[in-house]
C-alpha positions, 0 to 999 in steps of 0.5 A: 528846832527843827531847821534845814540850811539849802542853797538860796534858789531864784523862786526865793526872791518873793520872799527876800522882797516880802522880807525887806518890806516889811515894817521897819526893815528898810531902815537898815537897808539903803533903799528907799522905794520899790524899784531900788528894792526889786534891784537889789532883790535882783542882784541878790538873787543872781549869786544863787547861780554860783550857790552863794547864797543859804536860805534856812528853813525852819519847819519846811518854812524859809525864815532867812537867807544869806548871801556872799558877794563873791569877788570875780577878781584873783586878787580879792577872791580872799576877802567877801561882803555878806548880807543876811535877812531874818524874817519878822517873828522870826528874829531873836530865836536864833535863826540869824545866828545858825545861818551866819555860822552856816554861811562862814563855814560855807565861804571859807570851806566853798570858796576859800574866803580868809576875811568876812566883812559887813556894812551895817548901820549904826542902831540895828540891832543886828549888830549884837548878832555880828558881835557875838559870831566874832566880827569886830569894828574896823571902821565908822563913816560918819553921818553916811545915810540920811534918811528918814529925817536924820543921818545915821552912821554906817559901822563897818565890821570884819571877822578872819575866818 
């Protein structure tokens, strides 16, 4: 696979929104309508000015993005929440693994992050990616999200870098 990792740029926003609007994706993100998606994209892309987001291109075309939600407070700078998304049709091909490995290295080397954590909803296929990458569950919020006619538990996972 011919890939390139680059910093996310504001011009990536429309593609991120497109990926979030793909069928079935919102099941795994706590957003319900286009206004909430626009807000999430705005927040995600706002970290590009800190070079906290990465975009993976395969054969010159963006296929996935990952973002570190950096903490502004000194007491919290050692840890960081992150998000990751890979476009439909490109999942299950190793792109998420490459992107996540690069994000972990970037978090540690650039921002001196010691602990990376994530929130994922029960049943999300990405849980396998996180487990293979060394993340472990450290908590669970039962019935945290009520959407699509049922409750979903939120799983909290972390990895020390």
